Structures are given as C-alpha cells and as structure tokens.
N, C-alpha and C positions, 0 to 999 in steps of 0.2 A: 566258301566264305559268304556270310550273309551281307547282302547288298543293302546299302541304306536307302529308305523310302524317302521319295522326292517330296519337296514342299507341295507342289501341283497335285500329286496323288492325295496328300493329307487333305488339301484345301477341298478337292473334289468329293472326298468322303464326308467332310463336315458339311458341305452344301446339300449333299444327298439326305443326310440325317436331318438336318433342319427342314428339309422340304417335306420329309416324310411326317415330322411332328406337326407342321403346319396343316397338312391335309388330314391329320387325325382329329384336330380340334375344330368342331363344327358348332355353329350356333344353334342352341335348342329350338325346336319347333313344336307348336301346338300343345299337347299334354305334357311335353318334356320341359316347356318353358316354366320357370318358377320365379315369382317375385322373391328378392332378397329378404329375409326375415330379420327382425330385430332379436338379439338374444333373449330377451324378456318374454317373448311368445313363441320362439323357435320350437320349444317343447310341448306346446298346446296342441291338442288334436285339431285337424283341419276337417271342415265340413264343406262338402261340394253341394251346391243347390242351384235351382233354376235351370235355364236352357241357353243354347248358343245365341238365339235371336229372340228378344223379347216380343217384337211386334207391338201393336196398339193396346192389346189387353191379354190377360191370361191368369193363370195361377200355377202355383207349384208348392212343394212342401219343403219346410227347413226342419229337420229333426221332428218329423211327424207332425209339424204345426203348420197350418194352411197359410198361405200368402196370395192374395188377390190384388191385382193392379190394373190401372188404366193409365195409358200415356198420351201425350198431345201429338206424337209423331212416331212413325216407324223406326225412326233411328235418332238417338240422342247421345251427345258426347260432350261432357264439359269442356274439353280441349278443342272443339270445333265450333264453327259458327252456328248460333242458334236459328233453328228453322223459322221460317217466316210464320207470323201470325200465331206463334206458340207463346202464350202467357202462362199457362198452367200445365207445365209438362208432365205431371205425375200425381196419381192419387193411389194409395195401397192401404191394405188391411191385413195385419198380422194378428192371427190368433194365438198369441203368446201365453205364458205361463200365468202372467196377471190378468189375463182377459184380453178382449179384443183391443187392438192398437191401431187407430186410423190415422193416416197422414195426408195432408193436403200440401202440395209444393207449388211454389210459383217461381218464375224466372224473368229476368231481364238482362239485357245488354249494357253494361256500364259505357261511360265515355271511355274513348281510348287513352290508357296510359302510356307513360314513357316505355314500360316494360312491353306492353302490347305492340308498339310501334317498332320496337327492336326485335322482336321475334315474329312480326306479321301475323300474330295470332288474333282471334276475336273471342276472347272469353265472355262468358255469361255468369251471372250470379243464380245459385240455387238457393231458395229458402223454403224450409218445411215447418209446418206445425202440426202438433199432435194435441187434442183437446182433451184427452184422458187425464184425470188428475194425478199428480200435478201437471199442468200443462207443459209442453216442451217445445222447443224450437231449434232449428238447425239452420245454419247459413255457411256457404262455402263459395269462394270466388278466387280472383287472382290472387297469387301469393307473391314469393320472392323469386328472383333470378338466382339459381344456384348452378354454378358450373356451366353456365350459358344456356339452361333450360328453365323454363318459366313453370312454376309450381301452382298448385291449389291448395289454399289453406282456409280454415274456418273452424267453427265450434259447435257442439250441440250442448244444449242446456235443459235439465229438467229440474225443478227446485233448485237444491243447493249443489247439485252434481253438474260439473262441467267436463266435457271431452273435448280436447283439441283433435283437429281433423287436419291431416296433410297428405298431399299425393306422394306416392312412392315411384322412383324413375329407374331403380336398379334392378336387373334380373340376377338370380343367383349364379355365381360364377362368372359374372361379366362386369368389369369395371366401368365400362362406357355407359353413362346414363341415357335412357330413352328419352325422345322428345315428349312424347305424351305418357300419361300415367299408366303404369303396369299394375297399379293397386293404390290402396290408401291404408294408413296407419291411424289408430285411434289412441290418443294419449291421455292418461289421467295423472294429475300432478307431475307432469314431466316425463313419465313412464309410458312406453308403448304398452297397453293392455289388449289390444285386438288389432287384427288386420284384415284387409281384403284384398285378396289376390285376383287380379283380372287379366292376368297374362296368358291363361289357358282357354280351353273351349267353353268353360263354364265358371263362375265365380266360386272362391274358395275362401272360407271364413274361419278365423281363429279368434275365439272369444271367451270371456269368463262365462260362468254359469248364467244361463238366460234368466233363470228363476231369480237372480240378484238384481239390484238396482244398477250396478255397473254392468252387468251382462245384458241387461234390457237396453241400456243406453247404447252400447256397442252395436247390438243387433239391429236397432231401429236406425240407426246412423248408417250402418252397412247396407241395408235394404235399400235406403234411399240412394245412396252412392251407385250401388250396383245397377239399379233400374234406370239411371241416367248415363250408364257406361256400356255401350254395345260393343262387342269384340271389334277389332280393326280388321 
C-alpha cells in the first residue's frame, strides 16, 4: 500500500527547491553587466570604445576615428563630489565624418537643493561648447527623484536640433534601480535614439549613423558623458 507523503516532507522539498533557485541567480559582474536598453535602440549595433581608466589625458579610436582628450582630474563622476579647484574638467577633439569637432567643458557645484539634501549627494553641473558651425552646447545636472534615486538630466543643442539627455539606472534583468548612473539615454522628439552603457569595463555606444546630424549629436554628447564618468 502506498503511504501518504507528509506535509513536513513536502515543505522541506519546496524549501530546498527555492534555495537552489536563489543560489542560481547571481548579480552580473564586469563585462556581464548590461544597461537596460529602450526598445527603440535595442536592435542598434553596439560599439565599445575607450579604456577602463581615462586618467588626465590620452586618446582612443571610435570606429577608426581618433578622439583626444584632457581632463582636470584623474577621476571624474557626475554623481560624486566635484574635485577641488576643478573648473574646466574636460577638453576633447573628435575627428568625425564632418571634420574635427572640438569641445571645451566647464563645471560648477550648484547650491544644495531639496533633492540633494534628501540623498546626501553633491551633484555638479557639466556644460560643454563646440565652436564648429553651427555652434553647439550641452548642459546636464541634477534631475528628478525617481523611485528614490536622483537622476541627471539635460540637453544638447546644435542649431535647430535638440537632444534630451537623462541618466539610466536599471541593469538588464534587474528591476532594482542603481543609485548612480549605469549609463545615459539620448532622446529626440521624445524617442530614445542613442544610449551610452557605462556598466561594463569600457563604455558601449548605440547611435545613429555619425555622418548624419542626429548621429553627430549623439556621438558628441556620448563622448562628453563618457569622459566624465569613470568606472566605479
């Protein structure tokens, strides 16, 4: 005669199964970490560029196009305190399809806001200018409190073209937002058209064709954001 299985045995089996599932799910690390991408750019090819630590100066290539840069500190991060006596954190030159594109960036620390006091953060504002016609500018700073996390938001403008900029805080497969940015999204007319993934060992970029005005704008904004965002 078959003996009935006791409730205690069933409970033990369920607990063991749940424990096994829990140990099999691990937080991605290093190159396995990925920023959660908007559907509008998920199918766009991703380009890796740069290096794990920028340092004060250097150069690299982005799709065979040279980028040279100088920074005002060994380490810069928009979500951390601005290093002392750093007013001009970044200069860089991109040899893009439309010719050389040179940017000069300044920074300052605004007065503490209610958001800053709530999160104990010390945000700073980044402002960049490009002199090549038509002139362009970028500015990004403290944004909104979303799900208890402080964002960075801003815009890039060249002529009549405007890109919205916002920090991204979600990793792929993880519903819990990160305190600091894991990347940035670039929006045109409300749609994400480019992304900069900073969650891995080197930056990863999704962008329109850089030979187009929109692709140029996304590239210039992404370079500025990447060069003031060192890996954690």
